[in-house]
DRENTORKOL-3810 file (N, C-alpha, C; in nm, 4 decimals):
REM DRENTORKOL-3810
@n.u->-4.3123; n.v->4.0668; n.w->-0.9166; ca.u->-4.3204; ca.v->3.9275; ca.w->-0.8812; c.u->-4.1867; c.v->3.8598; c.w->-0.9117
@n.u->-4.1779; n.v->3.7338; n.w->-0.8880; ca.u->-4.0543; ca.v->3.6626; ca.w->-0.9149; c.u->-3.9673; c.v->3.6539; c.w->-0.7912
@n.u->-3.8466; n.v->3.6069; n.w->-0.8112; ca.u->-3.7526; ca.v->3.5886; ca.w->-0.7017; c.u->-3.6733; c.v->3.7175; c.w->-0.6822
@n.u->-3.6587; n.v->3.7576; n.w->-0.5575; ca.u->-3.5865; ca.v->3.8813; ca.w->-0.5302; c.u->-3.4364; c.v->3.8616; c.w->-0.5498
@n.u->-3.3705; n.v->3.9673; n.w->-0.5844; ca.u->-3.2262; ca.v->3.9658; ca.w->-0.6085; c.u->-3.1492; c.v->3.9327; c.w->-0.4805
@n.u->-3.2004; n.v->3.9731; n.w->-0.3649; ca.u->-3.1351; ca.v->3.9455; ca.w->-0.2372; c.u->-3.1323; c.v->3.7950; c.w->-0.2104
@n.u->-3.2398; n.v->3.7252; n.w->-0.2424; ca.u->-3.2440; ca.v->3.5800; ca.w->-0.2208; c.u->-3.1469; c.v->3.5072; c.w->-0.3136
@n.u->-3.1355; n.v->3.5539; n.w->-0.4367; ca.u->-3.0446; ca.v->3.4907; ca.w->-0.5322; c.u->-2.8994; c.v->3.5089; c.w->-0.4872
@n.u->-2.8650; n.v->3.6301; n.w->-0.4473; ca.u->-2.7278; ca.v->3.6582; ca.w->-0.4043; c.u->-2.6953; c.v->3.5835; c.w->-0.2756
@n.u->-2.7890; n.v->3.5779; n.w->-0.1804; ca.u->-2.7619; ca.v->3.5071; ca.w->-0.0556; c.u->-2.7478; c.v->3.3565; c.w->-0.0808
@n.u->-2.8234; n.v->3.2986; n.w->-0.1725; ca.u->-2.8089; ca.v->3.1573; ca.w->-0.2058; c.u->-2.6736; c.v->3.1312; c.w->-0.2719
@n.u->-2.6305; n.v->3.2209; n.w->-0.3585; ca.u->-2.5002; ca.v->3.2076; ca.w->-0.4231; c.u->-2.3875; c.v->3.2147; c.w->-0.3206
@n.u->-2.3956; n.v->3.3081; n.w->-0.2276; ca.u->-2.2930; ca.v->3.3198; ca.w->-0.1234; c.u->-2.2900; c.v->3.1972; c.w->-0.0332
@n.u->-2.4067; n.v->3.1415; n.w->-0.0028; ca.u->-2.4124; ca.v->3.0213; ca.w->0.0794; c.u->-2.3456; c.v->2.9031; c.w->0.0081
@n.u->-2.3711; n.v->2.8886; n.w->-0.1211; ca.u->-2.3090; ca.v->2.7798; ca.w->-0.1976; c.u->-2.1581; c.v->2.7987; c.w->-0.2085
@n.u->-2.1136; n.v->2.9207; n.w->-0.2300; ca.u->-1.9702; ca.v->2.9479; ca.w->-0.2366; c.u->-1.9019; c.v->2.9194; c.w->-0.1033
@n.u->-1.9664; n.v->2.9571; n.w->0.0068; ca.u->-1.9090; ca.v->2.9307; ca.w->0.1385; c.u->-1.9003; c.v->2.7801; c.w->0.1640
@n.u->-2.0013; n.v->2.7044; n.w->0.1230; ca.u->-1.9976; ca.v->2.5593; ca.w->0.1403; c.u->-1.8862; c.v->2.4978; c.w->0.0565
@n.u->-1.8675; n.v->2.5453; n.w->-0.0666; ca.u->-1.7613; ca.v->2.4927; ca.w->-0.1531; c.u->-1.6233; c.v->2.5208; c.w->-0.0949
@n.u->-1.6019; n.v->2.6408; n.w->-0.0445; ca.u->-1.4731; ca.v->2.6761; ca.w->0.0159; c.u->-1.4483; c.v->2.5908; c.w->0.1402
@n.u->-1.5512; n.v->2.5679; n.w->0.2197; ca.u->-1.5372; ca.v->2.4837; ca.w->0.3383; c.u->-1.4998; c.v->2.3406; c.w->0.3036
@n.u->-1.5587; n.v->2.2869; n.w->0.1984; ca.u->-1.5256; ca.v->2.1501; ca.w->0.1560; c.u->-1.3823; c.v->2.1430; c.w->0.1063
@n.u->-1.3388; n.v->2.2402; n.w->0.0280; ca.u->-1.2004; ca.v->2.2419; ca.w->-0.0223; c.u->-1.1012; c.v->2.2493; c.w->0.0935
@n.u->-1.1265; n.v->2.3340; n.w->0.1903; ca.u->-1.0366; ca.v->2.3454; ca.w->0.3057; c.u->-1.0337; c.v->2.2170; c.w->0.3880
@n.u->-1.1478; n.v->2.1514; n.w->0.4027; ca.u->-1.1522; ca.v->2.0256; ca.w->0.4776; c.u->-1.0740; c.v->1.9169; c.w->0.4047
@n.u->-1.0845; n.v->1.9102; n.w->0.2714; ca.u->-1.0092; ca.v->1.8108; ca.w->0.1952; c.u->-0.8600; c.v->1.8374; c.w->0.2009
@n.u->-0.8213; n.v->1.9626; n.w->0.1956; ca.u->-0.6788; ca.v->1.9952; ca.w->0.2057; c.u->-0.6228; c.v->1.9611; c.w->0.3424
@n.u->-0.7019; n.v->1.9787; n.w->0.4465; ca.u->-0.6563; ca.v->1.9458; ca.w->0.5816; c.u->-0.6336; c.v->1.7958; c.w->0.5957
@n.u->-0.7082; n.v->1.7163; n.w->0.5216; ca.u->-0.6925; ca.v->1.5709; ca.w->0.5248; c.u->-0.5910; c.v->1.5222; c.w->0.4231
@n.u->-0.5273; n.v->1.6105; n.w->0.3525; ca.u->-0.4291; ca.v->1.5700; ca.w->0.2525; c.u->-0.4927; c.v->1.5159; c.w->0.1260
@n.u->-0.6163; n.v->1.5511; n.w->0.0980; ca.u->-0.6841; ca.v->1.5063; ca.w->-0.0221; c.u->-0.7418; c.v->1.3670; c.w->-0.0138
@n.u->-0.7400; n.v->1.3052; n.w->0.1031; ca.u->-0.7883; ca.v->1.1675; ca.w->0.1180; c.u->-0.9359; c.v->1.1691; c.w->0.1542
@n.u->-1.0186; n.v->1.1992; n.w->0.0578; ca.u->-1.1607; ca.v->1.2138; ca.w->0.0849; c.u->-1.2278; c.v->1.0816; c.w->0.1169
@n.u->-1.1827; n.v->0.9699; n.w->0.0577; ca.u->-1.2500; ca.v->0.8430; ca.w->0.0843; c.u->-1.2288; c.v->0.7981; c.w->0.2284
@n.u->-1.1097; n.v->0.8231; n.w->0.2840; ca.u->-1.0854; ca.v->0.7876; ca.w->0.4239; c.u->-1.1721; c.v->0.8733; c.w->0.5156
@n.u->-1.1871; n.v->1.0004; n.w->0.4831; ca.u->-1.2706; ca.v->1.0891; ca.w->0.5632; c.u->-1.4161; c.v->1.0470; c.w->0.5589
@n.u->-1.4627; n.v->1.0054; n.w->0.4409; ca.u->-1.6002; ca.v->0.9598; ca.w->0.4281; c.u->-1.6222; c.v->0.8327; c.w->0.5087
@n.u->-1.5232; n.v->0.7437; n.w->0.5091; ca.u->-1.5348; ca.v->0.6211; ca.w->0.5873; c.u->-1.5432; c.v->0.6494; c.w->0.7357
@n.u->-1.4680; n.v->0.7481; n.w->0.7832; ca.u->-1.4735; ca.v->0.7833; ca.w->0.9249; c.u->-1.6105; c.v->0.8394; c.w->0.9607
@n.u->-1.6690; n.v->0.9198; n.w->0.8709; ca.u->-1.7994; ca.v->0.9779; ca.w->0.8987; c.u->-1.9092; c.v->0.8715; c.w->0.8992
@n.u->-1.8981; n.v->0.7724; n.w->0.8122; ca.u->-2.0021; ca.v->0.6705; ca.w->0.8041; c.u->-1.9805; c.v->0.5552; c.w->0.9005
@n.u->-1.8648; n.v->0.5498; n.w->0.9659; ca.u->-1.8399; ca.v->0.4460; ca.w->1.0640; c.u->-1.7878; c.v->0.3163; c.w->1.0052
@n.u->-1.7492; n.v->0.3151; n.w->0.8775; ca.u->-1.6998; ca.v->0.1919; ca.w->0.8159; c.u->-1.5502; c.v->0.1993; c.w->0.7897
@n.u->-1.4816; n.v->0.2938; n.w->0.8521; ca.u->-1.3383; ca.v->0.3118; ca.w->0.8304; c.u->-1.2601; c.v->0.2011; c.w->0.8994
@n.u->-1.1643; n.v->0.1439; n.w->0.8274; ca.u->-1.0728; ca.v->0.0448; ca.w->0.8841; c.u->-0.9328; c.v->0.0800; c.w->0.8386
@n.u->-0.8328; n.v->0.0347; n.w->0.9121; ca.u->-0.6948; ca.v->0.0570; ca.w->0.8712; c.u->-0.6697; c.v->-0.0153; c.w->0.7401
@n.u->-0.5935; n.v->0.0504; n.w->0.6544; ca.u->-0.5622; ca.v->-0.0082; ca.w->0.5246; c.u->-0.4515; c.v->-0.1116; c.w->0.5410
@n.u->-0.4664; n.v->-0.2257; n.w->0.4764; ca.u->-0.3663; ca.v->-0.3313; ca.w->0.4853; c.u->-0.2574; c.v->-0.3135; c.w->0.3815
@n.u->-0.2886; n.v->-0.2489; n.w->0.2700; ca.u->-0.1897; ca.v->-0.2253; ca.w->0.1650; c.u->-0.1523; c.v->-0.0781; c.w->0.1689
@n.u->-0.0218; n.v->-0.0507; n.w->0.1721; ca.u->0.0253; ca.v->0.0877; ca.w->0.1787; c.u->0.1412; c.v->0.1041; c.w->0.0813
@n.u->0.1300; n.v->0.1992; n.w->-0.0108; ca.u->0.2385; ca.v->0.2269; ca.w->-0.1048; c.u->0.3401; c.v->0.3165; c.w->-0.0347
@n.u->0.4626; n.v->0.2672; n.w->-0.0250; ca.u->0.5686; ca.v->0.3410; ca.w->0.0433; c.u->0.6376; c.v->0.4346; c.w->-0.0539
@n.u->0.6689; n.v->0.3833; n.w->-0.1730; ca.u->0.7371; ca.v->0.4656; ca.w->-0.2735; c.u->0.7141; c.v->0.4048; c.w->-0.4107
@n.u->0.7096; n.v->0.4899; n.w->-0.5117; ca.u->0.6939; ca.v->0.4449; ca.w->-0.6490; c.u->0.7798; c.v->0.5342; c.w->-0.7377
@n.u->0.8576; n.v->0.4731; n.w->-0.8251; ca.u->0.9465; ca.v->0.5487; ca.w->-0.9146; c.u->0.9349; c.v->0.4956; c.w->-1.0559
@n.u->0.9354; n.v->0.5851; n.w->-1.1521; ca.u->0.9404; ca.v->0.5468; ca.w->-1.2929; c.u->1.0867; c.v->0.5386; c.w->-1.3318
@n.u->1.1297; n.v->0.4221; n.w->-1.3800; ca.u->1.2703; ca.v->0.4053; ca.w->-1.4159; c.u->1.2915; c.v->0.4048; c.w->-1.5671
@n.u->1.1839; n.v->0.3933; n.w->-1.6437; ca.u->1.1908; ca.v->0.4045; ca.w->-1.7886; c.u->1.0501; c.v->0.4387; c.w->-1.8385
@n.u->1.0359; n.v->0.4701; n.w->-1.9665; ca.u->0.9009; ca.v->0.5026; ca.w->-2.0156; c.u->0.8012; c.v->0.3872; c.w->-2.0024
@n.u->0.8504; n.v->0.2646; n.w->-1.9857; ca.u->0.7604; ca.v->0.1497; ca.w->-1.9806; c.u->0.7714; c.v->0.0701; c.w->-1.8516
@n.u->0.8415; n.v->0.1219; n.w->-1.7505; ca.u->0.8616; ca.v->0.0422; ca.w->-1.6292; c.u->0.8612; c.v->0.1304; c.w->-1.5043
@n.u->0.7887; n.v->0.0855; n.w->-1.4031; ca.u->0.7864; ca.v->0.1494; ca.w->-1.2711; c.u->0.8370; c.v->0.0497; c.w->-1.1678
@n.u->0.8991; n.v->0.1016; n.w->-1.0634; ca.u->0.9376; ca.v->0.0194; ca.w->-0.9491; c.u->0.8577; c.v->0.0699; c.w->-0.8300
@n.u->0.7890; n.v->-0.0215; n.w->-0.7621; ca.u->0.7017; ca.v->0.0151; ca.w->-0.6509; c.u->0.7415; c.v->-0.0620; c.w->-0.5259
@n.u->0.7506; n.v->0.0094; n.w->-0.4154; ca.u->0.7729; ca.v->-0.0512; ca.w->-0.2847; c.u->0.6457; c.v->-0.0313; c.w->-0.2051
@n.u->0.5860; n.v->-0.1430; n.w->-0.1608; ca.u->0.4657; ca.v->-0.1312; ca.w->-0.0803; c.u->0.4663; c.v->-0.2349; c.w->0.0301
@n.u->0.3846; n.v->-0.2094; n.w->0.1311; ca.u->0.3736; ca.v->-0.3033; ca.w->0.2426; c.u->0.2342; c.v->-0.3643; c.w->0.2419
@n.u->0.2294; n.v->-0.4891; n.w->0.2810; ca.u->0.1046; ca.v->-0.5626; ca.w->0.2940; c.u->0.1144; c.v->-0.6432; c.w->0.4223
@n.u->0.0267; n.v->-0.6123; n.w->0.5169; ca.u->0.0321; ca.v->-0.6709; ca.w->0.6504; c.u->0.1713; c.v->-0.6502; c.w->0.7103
@n.u->0.2497; n.v->-0.7541; n.w->0.7306; ca.u->0.3799; ca.v->-0.7403; ca.w->0.7960; c.u->0.4963; c.v->-0.7644; c.w->0.7006
@n.u->0.4771; n.v->-0.7413; n.w->0.5715; ca.u->0.5832; ca.v->-0.7633; ca.w->0.4746; c.u->0.5946; c.v->-0.6454; c.w->0.3792
@n.u->0.7135; n.v->-0.6269; n.w->0.3234; ca.u->0.7391; ca.v->-0.5275; ca.w->0.2193; c.u->0.7646; c.v->-0.6005; c.w->0.0888
@n.u->0.7192; n.v->-0.5424; n.w->-0.0201; ca.u->0.7392; ca.v->-0.6005; ca.w->-0.1520; c.u->0.7964; c.v->-0.4938; c.w->-0.2443
@n.u->0.8976; n.v->-0.5301; n.w->-0.3218; ca.u->0.9549; ca.v->-0.4442; ca.w->-0.4247; c.u->0.9192; c.v->-0.5085; c.w->-0.5578
@n.u->0.8410; n.v->-0.4368; n.w->-0.6385; ca.u->0.7884; ca.v->-0.4923; ca.w->-0.7623; c.u->0.8216; c.v->-0.4004; c.w->-0.8787
@n.u->0.8632; n.v->-0.4587; n.w->-0.9899; ca.u->0.8820; ca.v->-0.3852; ca.w->-1.1149; c.u->0.7594; c.v->-0.4120; c.w->-1.2015
@n.u->0.6965; n.v->-0.3061; n.w->-1.2476; ca.u->0.5787; ca.v->-0.3179; ca.w->-1.3327; c.u->0.6158; c.v->-0.2666; c.w->-1.4710
@n.u->0.6220; n.v->-0.3557; n.w->-1.5676; ca.u->0.6589; ca.v->-0.3188; ca.w->-1.7029; c.u->0.5599; c.v->-0.3717; c.w->-1.8037
@n.u->0.5981; n.v->-0.3656; n.w->-1.9304; ca.u->0.5086; ca.v->-0.4106; ca.w->-2.0368; c.u->0.4862; c.v->-0.5615; c.w->-2.0314
@n.u->0.5786; n.v->-0.6360; n.w->-1.9730; ca.u->0.5629; ca.v->-0.7808; ca.w->-1.9604; c.u->0.4796; c.v->-0.8191; c.w->-1.8384
@n.u->0.4422; n.v->-0.7219; n.w->-1.7566; ca.u->0.3644; ca.v->-0.7489; ca.w->-1.6363; c.u->0.4474; c.v->-0.7249; c.w->-1.5116
@n.u->0.3902; n.v->-0.7503; n.w->-1.3936; ca.u->0.4629; ca.v->-0.7280; ca.w->-1.2687; c.u->0.5662; c.v->-0.8376; c.w->-1.2412
@n.u->0.6786; n.v->-0.7964; n.w->-1.1823; ca.u->0.7852; ca.v->-0.8895; ca.w->-1.1447; c.u->0.8255; c.v->-0.8607; c.w->-1.0012
@n.u->0.8224; n.v->-0.9618; n.w->-0.9163; ca.u->0.8630; ca.v->-0.9475; ca.w->-0.7771; c.u->1.0154; c.v->-0.9431; c.w->-0.7701
@n.u->1.0710; n.v->-0.8317; n.w->-0.7236; ca.u->1.2163; ca.v->-0.8169; ca.w->-0.7129; c.u->1.2673; c.v->-0.8572; c.w->-0.5752
@n.u->1.1905; n.v->-0.8212; n.w->-0.4707; ca.u->1.2331; ca.v->-0.8532; ca.w->-0.3346; c.u->1.1120; c.v->-0.8588; c.w->-0.2432
@n.u->1.1207; n.v->-0.9472; n.w->-0.1434; ca.u->1.0166; ca.v->-0.9618; ca.w->-0.0419; c.u->1.0864; c.v->-0.9773; c.w->0.0918
@n.u->1.0463; n.v->-0.8956; n.w->0.1908; ca.u->1.1113; ca.v->-0.9041; ca.w->0.3223; c.u->1.0135; c.v->-0.8598; c.w->0.4311
@n.u->1.0444; n.v->-0.8909; n.w->0.5572; ca.u->0.9580; ca.v->-0.8459; ca.w->0.6670; c.u->0.9532; c.v->-0.6933; c.w->0.6715
@n.u->0.8375; n.v->-0.6409; n.w->0.7067; ca.u->0.8196; ca.v->-0.4967; ca.w->0.7165; c.u->0.8964; c.v->-0.4434; c.w->0.8355
@n.u->0.9681; n.v->-0.3336; n.w->0.8157; ca.u->1.0431; ca.v->-0.2711; ca.w->0.9259; c.u->1.0032; c.v->-0.1243; c.w->0.9317
@n.u->0.9845; n.v->-0.0783; n.w->1.0517; ca.u->0.9503; ca.v->0.0618; ca.w->1.0734; c.u->1.0765; c.v->0.1350; c.w->1.1097
@n.u->1.1107; n.v->0.2365; n.w->1.0304; ca.u->1.2324; ca.v->0.3128; ca.w->1.0571; c.u->1.2035; c.v->0.4173; c.w->1.1627
@n.u->1.2913; n.v->0.4259; n.w->1.2597; ca.u->1.2775; ca.v->0.5302; ca.w->1.3606; c.u->1.3461; c.v->0.6558; c.w->1.3102
@n.u->1.3102; n.v->0.7737; n.w->1.3619; ca.u->1.3728; ca.v->0.8980; ca.w->1.3175; c.u->1.5238; c.v->0.8992; c.w->1.3389
@n.u->1.5756; n.v->0.8231; n.w->1.4348; ca.u->1.7195; ca.v->0.8210; ca.w->1.4616; c.u->1.7963; c.v->0.7524; c.w->1.3500
@n.u->1.7305; n.v->0.6585; n.w->1.2757; ca.u->1.7978; ca.v->0.5864; ca.w->1.1686; c.u->1.8084; c.v->0.6681; c.w->1.0411
@n.u->1.7288; n.v->0.7726; n.w->1.0239; ca.u->1.7262; ca.v->0.8492; ca.w->0.8998; c.u->1.8532; c.v->0.9226; c.w->0.8769
END
């Protein structure tokens, strides 16, 4: 009586195959699982805030460049809080300018 060994092994293989499939799907999306979930549920929208670059310039300060709607912001985030360094219209660089 009890559960057969074939059923246990086949259930284990099915779970392993599902796990590998999920990992491969997340890697194909670049690890952005929340965006993928939004597309599946139909509530996906374009993000208005996008981090372009972030650099640590000291143990207590980061400099972040991000875009919000049609503007770019350069902000220093330190122990005293965030400081706006520069604000300008958002520009899209073409491959020829690189």
